[in-house]
SEMARBA-919435 format. One record per residue: x, y, z of N, C-alpha, C in turn. Coordinates in Angstrom, 3 decimals, always signed. Layout:
+----------+----------+----------+----------+----------+----------+----------+----------+----------+
!       nu !       nv !       nw !      cau !      cav !      caw !       cu !       cv !       cw !
+----------+----------+----------+----------+----------+----------+----------+----------+----------+
!        X !        Y !        Z !        X !        Y !        Z !        X !        Y !        Z !
...
+----------+----------+----------+----------+----------+----------+----------+----------+----------+
# end
This chain:
+----------+----------+----------+----------+----------+----------+----------+----------+----------+
!       nu !       nv !       nw !      cau !      cav !      caw !       cu !       cv !       cw !
+----------+----------+----------+----------+----------+----------+----------+----------+----------+
!   +0.838 !   -1.162 !   +0.000 !   +0.000 !   +0.000 !   +0.000 !   +0.891 !   +1.236 !   +0.000 !
!   +0.657 !   +2.149 !   -0.927 !   +1.484 !   +3.350 !   -0.982 !   +0.697 !   +4.557 !   -0.488 !
!   +1.420 !   +5.460 !   +0.112 !   +0.814 !   +6.694 !   +0.596 !   +1.366 !   +7.848 !   -0.218 !
!   +0.510 !   +8.810 !   -0.526 !   +0.998 !  +10.016 !   -1.162 !   +1.107 !  +11.099 !   -0.100 !
!   +2.148 !  +11.871 !   -0.206 !   +2.373 !  +12.938 !   +0.752 !   +1.783 !  +14.225 !   +0.204 !
!   +0.952 !  +14.858 !   +0.998 !   +0.374 !  +16.136 !   +0.620 !   +1.157 !  +17.217 !   +1.354 !
!   +1.690 !  +18.152 !   +0.603 !   +2.493 !  +19.213 !   +1.208 !   +1.615 !  +20.150 !   +2.031 !
!   +2.174 !  +20.662 !   +3.107 !   +1.457 !  +21.624 !   +3.937 !   +1.218 !  +22.921 !   +3.168 !
!   +0.135 !  +23.591 !   +3.491 !   -0.154 !  +24.890 !   +2.888 !   +0.858 !  +25.918 !   +3.391 !
!   +0.936 !  +27.043 !   +2.709 !   +1.816 !  +28.120 !   +3.163 !   +1.403 !  +28.608 !   +4.541 !
!   +0.097 !  +28.643 !   +4.806 !   -0.394 !  +29.058 !   +6.116 !   +0.125 !  +28.115 !   +7.202 !
!   +0.063 !  +26.808 !   +6.935 !   +0.547 !  +25.818 !   +7.907 !   +2.061 !  +25.908 !   +8.080 !
!   +2.775 !  +26.150 !   +6.992 !   +4.238 !  +26.265 !   +7.077 !   +4.653 !  +27.469 !   +7.910 !
!   +3.841 !  +28.519 !   +7.896 !   +4.191 !  +29.736 !   +8.634 !   +3.660 !  +29.735 !  +10.071 !
!   +2.879 !  +28.717 !  +10.436 !   +2.301 !  +28.648 !  +11.780 !   +3.392 !  +28.465 !  +12.828 !
!   +3.297 !  +29.217 !  +13.926 !   +4.285 !  +29.122 !  +15.010 !   +3.674 !  +28.404 !  +16.206 !
!   +4.178 !  +27.232 !  +16.563 !   +3.755 !  +26.616 !  +17.820 !   +4.168 !  +27.524 !  +18.975 !
!   +3.455 !  +27.429 !  +20.069 !   +3.816 !  +28.239 !  +21.225 !   +2.615 !  +28.521 !  +22.103 !
!   +2.744 !  +29.544 !  +22.925 !   +1.696 !  +29.910 !  +23.866 !   +0.843 !  +31.016 !  +23.245 !
!   -0.462 !  +30.802 !  +23.258 !   -1.423 !  +31.744 !  +22.682 !   -2.475 !  +32.095 !  +23.723 !
!   -2.983 !  +33.324 !  +23.621 !   -4.101 !  +33.730 !  +24.471 !   -5.353 !  +33.824 !  +23.606 !
!   -6.414 !  +33.145 !  +24.029 !   -7.711 !  +33.206 !  +23.360 !   -8.332 !  +34.565 !  +23.648 !
!   -9.143 !  +35.058 !  +22.740 !   -9.709 !  +36.397 !  +22.916 !  -10.560 !  +36.524 !  +24.174 !
!  -11.024 !  +35.403 !  +24.733 !  -11.802 !  +35.444 !  +25.980 !  -10.902 !  +35.397 !  +27.217 !
!   -9.584 !  +35.245 !  +27.020 !   -8.644 !  +35.353 !  +28.126 !   -7.873 !  +34.107 !  +28.516 !
!   -8.350 !  +32.920 !  +28.164 !   -7.641 !  +31.687 !  +28.542 !   -6.361 !  +31.527 !  +27.724 !
!   -5.408 !  +30.800 !  +28.290 !   -4.113 !  +30.592 !  +27.650 !   -3.978 !  +29.136 !  +27.214 !
!   -3.414 !  +28.943 !  +26.017 !   -3.274 !  +27.616 !  +25.423 !   -1.882 !  +27.449 !  +24.841 !
!   -1.433 !  +26.195 !  +24.794 !   -0.197 !  +25.860 !  +24.101 !   -0.564 !  +25.197 !  +22.780 !
!   -0.256 !  +25.878 !  +21.679 !   -0.470 !  +25.304 !  +20.351 !   +0.713 !  +24.389 !  +20.056 !
!   +0.419 !  +23.117 !  +19.792 !   +1.469 !  +22.109 !  +19.672 !   +1.970 !  +21.927 !  +18.246 !
!   +1.045 !  +21.733 !  +17.300 !   +1.437 !  +21.480 !  +15.916 !   +0.214 !  +21.526 !  +15.014 !
!   +0.472 !  +21.487 !  +13.706 !   -0.585 !  +21.400 !  +12.697 !   -0.728 !  +19.937 !  +12.310 !
!   -1.966 !  +19.462 !  +12.252 !   -2.261 !  +18.070 !  +11.880 !   -3.260 !  +18.066 !  +10.732 !
!   -3.414 !  +16.896 !  +10.132 !   -4.382 !  +16.726 !   +9.042 !   -5.424 !  +15.694 !   +9.417 !
!   -6.566 !  +15.785 !   +8.774 !   -7.635 !  +14.802 !   +8.894 !   -7.272 !  +13.628 !   +7.984 !
!   -7.311 !  +12.417 !   +8.493 !   -6.910 !  +11.248 !   +7.700 !   -7.826 !  +11.002 !   +6.508 !
!   -9.050 !  +11.453 !   +6.578 !   -9.996 !  +11.258 !   +5.474 !   -9.962 !  +12.404 !   +4.471 !
!   -9.496 !  +13.554 !   +4.902 !   -9.451 !  +14.748 !   +4.046 !   -8.114 !  +15.438 !   +4.285 !
!   -7.062 !  +14.931 !   +3.645 !   -5.704 !  +15.374 !   +3.972 !   -5.441 !  +16.836 !   +3.631 !
!   -6.326 !  +17.470 !   +2.885 !   -6.138 !  +18.890 !   +2.575 !   -6.623 !  +19.790 !   +3.715 !
!   -7.327 !  +19.219 !   +4.696 !   -7.832 !  +19.996 !   +5.829 !   -6.799 !  +19.993 !   +6.947 !
!   -6.400 !  +21.188 !   +7.362 !   -5.353 !  +21.338 !   +8.373 !   -5.956 !  +21.867 !   +9.676 !
!   -5.448 !  +21.339 !  +10.775 !   -5.969 !  +21.672 !  +12.101 !   -4.819 !  +22.008 !  +13.038 !
!   -5.088 !  +22.886 !  +13.993 !   -4.132 !  +23.148 !  +15.067 !   -4.505 !  +22.251 !  +16.235 !
!   -3.531 !  +21.538 !  +16.761 !   -3.717 !  +20.741 !  +17.977 !   -3.164 !  +21.593 !  +19.114 !
!   -4.008 !  +21.846 !  +20.113 !   -3.581 !  +22.710 !  +21.211 !   -4.140 !  +22.213 !  +22.527 !
!   -3.481 !  +22.620 !  +23.618 !   -3.928 !  +22.172 !  +24.929 !   -4.094 !  +23.362 !  +25.850 !
!   -5.040 !  +23.230 !  +26.735 !   -5.328 !  +24.259 !  +27.719 !   -4.232 !  +24.286 !  +28.778 !
!   -3.744 !  +25.466 !  +29.093 !   -2.750 !  +25.607 !  +30.157 !   -3.409 !  +25.398 !  +31.519 !
!   -4.673 !  +25.812 !  +31.659 !   -5.314 !  +25.762 !  +32.983 !   -5.871 !  +24.403 !  +33.365 !
!   -6.271 !  +23.561 !  +32.402 !   -6.794 !  +22.245 !  +32.812 !   -6.242 !  +21.072 !  +32.001 !
!   -5.368 !  +21.340 !  +31.045 !   -4.714 !  +20.278 !  +30.293 !   -5.537 !  +19.638 !  +29.192 !
!   -6.792 !  +20.073 !  +29.005 !   -7.623 !  +19.519 !  +27.937 !   -6.985 !  +19.741 !  +26.574 !
!   -7.097 !  +18.755 !  +25.696 !   -6.515 !  +18.843 !  +24.357 !   -7.633 !  +19.061 !  +23.348 !
!   -7.398 !  +19.987 !  +22.419 !   -8.407 !  +20.389 !  +21.449 !   -7.819 !  +20.441 !  +20.048 !
!   -8.692 !  +20.416 !  +19.056 !   -8.299 !  +20.690 !  +17.672 !   -9.247 !  +21.739 !  +17.119 !
!   -8.718 !  +22.569 !  +16.240 !   -9.523 !  +23.601 !  +15.598 !   -8.953 !  +23.787 !  +14.193 !
!   -9.802 !  +24.012 !  +13.192 !   -9.268 !  +24.272 !  +11.856 !   -8.242 !  +25.418 !  +11.897 !
!   -7.142 !  +25.238 !  +11.191 !   -6.054 !  +26.210 !  +11.194 !   -6.541 !  +27.610 !  +10.841 !
!   -7.315 !  +27.729 !   +9.777 !   -7.796 !  +29.049 !   +9.357 !   -8.644 !  +29.696 !  +10.450 !
!   -9.441 !  +28.908 !  +11.157 !  -10.270 !  +29.436 !  +12.238 !   -9.397 !  +29.848 !  +13.426 !
!   -8.379 !  +29.074 !  +13.725 !   -7.468 !  +29.391 !  +14.829 !   -6.814 !  +30.751 !  +14.596 !
!   -6.460 !  +31.044 !  +13.347 !   -5.721 !  +32.260 !  +13.015 !   -6.599 !  +33.425 !  +12.568 !
!   -7.902 !  +33.220 !  +12.471 !   -8.754 !  +34.260 !  +11.892 !   -8.938 !  +35.479 !  +12.805 !
!   -9.303 !  +36.571 !  +12.173 !   -9.712 !  +37.792 !  +12.862 !  -11.216 !  +37.689 !  +13.063 !
!  -11.666 !  +37.948 !  +14.279 !  -13.090 !  +37.832 !  +14.579 !  -13.652 !  +39.183 !  +15.011 !
!  -14.954 !  +39.284 !  +14.928 !  -15.685 !  +40.465 !  +15.371 !  -16.844 !  +39.948 !  +16.201 !
!  -16.647 !  +39.919 !  +17.523 !  -17.639 !  +39.286 !  +18.387 !  -17.705 !  +39.981 !  +19.739 !
!  -18.911 !  +40.215 !  +20.211 !  -19.146 !  +40.777 !  +21.550 !  -18.326 !  +42.044 !  +21.805 !
!  -18.263 !  +42.926 !  +20.802 !  -17.522 !  +44.171 !  +20.947 !  -16.022 !  +44.042 !  +20.765 !
!  -15.550 !  +42.852 !  +20.464 !  -14.120 !  +42.613 !  +20.260 !  -13.854 !  +42.440 !  +18.775 !
!  -12.829 !  +43.109 !  +18.272 !  -12.372 !  +42.909 !  +16.900 !  -10.870 !  +42.656 !  +16.960 !
!  -10.455 !  +41.465 !  +16.554 !   -9.037 !  +41.115 !  +16.567 !   -8.862 !  +39.628 !  +16.368 !
!   -7.653 !  +39.132 !  +16.593 !   -7.393 !  +37.703 !  +16.386 !   -8.104 !  +36.837 !  +17.424 !
!   -8.561 !  +35.666 !  +16.972 !   -9.176 !  +34.703 !  +17.905 !   -8.138 !  +34.267 !  +18.944 !
!   -6.922 !  +33.970 !  +18.486 !   -5.802 !  +33.610 !  +19.362 !   -4.639 !  +34.552 !  +19.064 !
!   -4.044 !  +35.104 !  +20.100 !   -2.873 !  +35.973 !  +19.957 !   -1.637 !  +35.236 !  +20.450 !
!   -0.599 !  +35.227 !  +19.610 !   +0.649 !  +34.553 !  +19.965 !   +1.340 !  +35.325 !  +21.072 !
!   +1.746 !  +34.649 !  +22.135 !   +2.453 !  +35.280 !  +23.251 !   +3.943 !  +34.975 !  +23.223 !
!   +4.268 !  +33.692 !  +23.085 !   +5.684 !  +33.274 !  +23.061 !   +5.813 !  +31.861 !  +22.543 !
+----------+----------+----------+----------+----------+----------+----------+----------+----------+
# end
């Protein structure tokens, strides 16, 4: 059985793992970009909560998007370090 390798998008290549603050105030460690095994073109950020250790995934574009919600306009997650 052969596997084909799908190259990461430019957005994924430029993604920086590290500590991010969510716009609501919680802090997370973004670990890496992963793909869906059924849809290899879909990229996700795997991240964990600093306060309770829960592990989450979110589409990469959504993780990095600018939002306009509840009087806030800015990035959903802001890179800290």
